[in-house]
C-alpha positions as CSV (number, residue, x, y, z in Angstrom):
1,M,17.1,13.4,-8.1
2,L,17.9,13.0,-4.4
3,H,17.7,15.9,-2.2
4,S,20.7,16.1,0.0
5,V,19.3,16.0,3.5
6,T,22.5,15.6,5.3
7,V,22.2,13.6,8.7
8,R,25.9,15.1,10.0
9,D,28.4,16.6,8.3
10,R,31.0,14.3,6.6
11,R,34.0,15.7,8.5
12,A,32.5,15.1,12.0
13,E,31.7,11.7,10.8
14,A,35.3,11.2,9.8
15,L,36.1,12.1,13.1
16,A,33.8,10.2,15.1
17,F,34.5,7.0,13.3
18,A,34.1,5.0,16.3
19,D,30.5,5.7,16.7
20,T,29.0,2.8,15.1
21,M,25.5,4.4,14.0
22,S,25.4,4.5,9.9
23,R,24.9,8.1,8.3
24,P,23.0,8.0,4.9
25,A,23.9,11.4,3.0
26,D,20.4,11.5,1.3
27,L,16.9,10.4,2.1
28,V,14.2,8.9,-0.3
29,Q,13.7,11.3,-3.0
30,G,10.5,13.3,-2.2
31,T,11.0,13.0,1.7
32,L,12.1,17.2,1.9
33,D,8.6,17.9,0.3
34,L,7.2,15.8,3.1
35,L,9.3,17.4,6.0
36,I,9.1,21.2,4.9
37,L,5.3,20.6,4.4
38,K,4.7,19.3,7.8
39,I,6.7,21.9,9.5
40,L,5.2,24.6,7.5
41,A,2.0,22.8,8.8
42,L,2.9,23.7,12.4
43,E,3.2,27.6,11.5
44,P,4.7,29.8,8.4
45,Q,8.1,30.1,8.7
46,H,11.1,31.7,6.5
47,G,13.5,29.4,5.1
48,W,16.3,29.7,7.8
49,A,13.5,28.8,10.4
50,I,12.6,25.7,8.6
51,S,15.9,24.2,8.4
52,L,16.3,25.5,12.0
53,R,13.0,23.7,13.3
54,L,13.9,20.5,11.3
55,K,17.3,20.2,12.8
56,Q,15.9,21.1,16.5
57,I,13.1,18.9,16.0
58,S,15.2,15.9,14.9
59,S,17.6,16.6,17.5
60,D,20.4,17.7,15.2
61,V,19.9,14.5,13.1
62,L,18.3,16.2,10.0
63,Q,20.2,19.0,8.4
64,V,19.2,20.4,5.4
65,S,21.5,22.4,3.2
66,D,20.1,25.8,1.5
67,G,21.2,24.4,-1.8
68,S,18.4,21.6,-1.4
69,L,16.1,23.7,0.9
70,Y,15.3,27.0,-1.6
71,P,14.8,24.6,-4.8
72,A,12.5,22.8,-2.6
73,L,11.0,25.6,-1.8
74,H,10.5,26.8,-5.0
75,K,9.0,23.8,-6.4
76,L,6.4,23.5,-3.6
77,E,5.7,27.2,-4.5
78,Q,5.0,26.5,-8.1
79,Q,3.1,23.2,-7.4
80,G,0.8,25.5,-5.3
81,W,1.5,23.5,-2.1
82,I,2.9,26.6,-0.3
83,K,2.5,30.3,-0.7
84,A,5.4,32.9,0.1
85,E,5.1,36.4,1.2
86,W,7.7,39.0,2.0
87,K,7.8,40.2,5.6
88,P,10.2,41.4,8.2
89,S,11.7,38.8,10.2
90,E,12.3,38.7,14.1
91,N,15.6,40.6,13.5
92,N,13.6,43.0,11.3
93,R,15.0,42.1,7.9
94,R,13.2,41.3,4.9
95,A,12.6,37.4,4.7
96,K,10.2,35.3,2.3
97,Y,7.5,33.7,4.7
98,Y,6.5,30.3,3.7
99,A,2.9,29.0,4.5
100,I,1.4,25.8,3.5
101,T,-2.0,25.8,1.5
102,R,-5.0,23.9,1.6
103,K,-3.9,22.3,-1.7
104,G,-0.5,21.4,0.5
105,R,-2.2,20.2,3.6
106,R,-4.2,17.4,1.0
107,Q,-0.2,16.5,-0.2
108,L,1.0,16.2,3.2
109,E,-1.9,13.7,4.4
110,K,-0.9,11.8,1.0
111,E,2.8,12.0,1.6
112,T,2.4,11.5,4.8
113,A,0.4,8.1,4.6
114,D,2.9,7.2,1.7
115,W,6.0,7.6,4.1
116,Q,4.3,5.7,6.8
117,R,3.5,2.8,4.3
118,L,7.1,2.9,2.6
119,S,8.9,2.9,6.6
120,G,6.9,0.4,7.4
121,A,7.7,-2.1,4.9
122,I,11.3,-1.3,5.4
123,T,10.9,-2.0,9.0
124,L,9.0,-5.4,8.1
125,V,12.7,-6.4,5.9
126,V,15.2,-4.9,8.4
127,Q,13.7,-7.0,11.6
128,L,13.6,-10.2,9.8
129,P,15.6,-12.7,11.9
130,E,18.7,-13.9,10.5
131,A,19.8,-17.7,9.8
């Protein structure tokens, strides 16, 4: 199953058809896990803040829907890679804060190495000179 990490809203894509940059709708399976673990390695966050941070860090290129984010957080929590705790948010509402665990940091290292290997291999293919 691919996680839907939307690069841009499809309506905006249709309106900006003159833009030549492609906009893949989905990223490689497991990429969302890597992104969430990396963001939580920076500091514990609640779900909405994770989504916002991902969008900010990627200069609005990567956006994750709630329908993908929360199931991924639940899965990561069940795997023991993150832990969750209910606390008041910055606007004094009750929010579930997520933090990476020691096991999650080990997984982050593994997934980062896997991503670097995969993206390096893709780069080698994409940069092949054309005939």
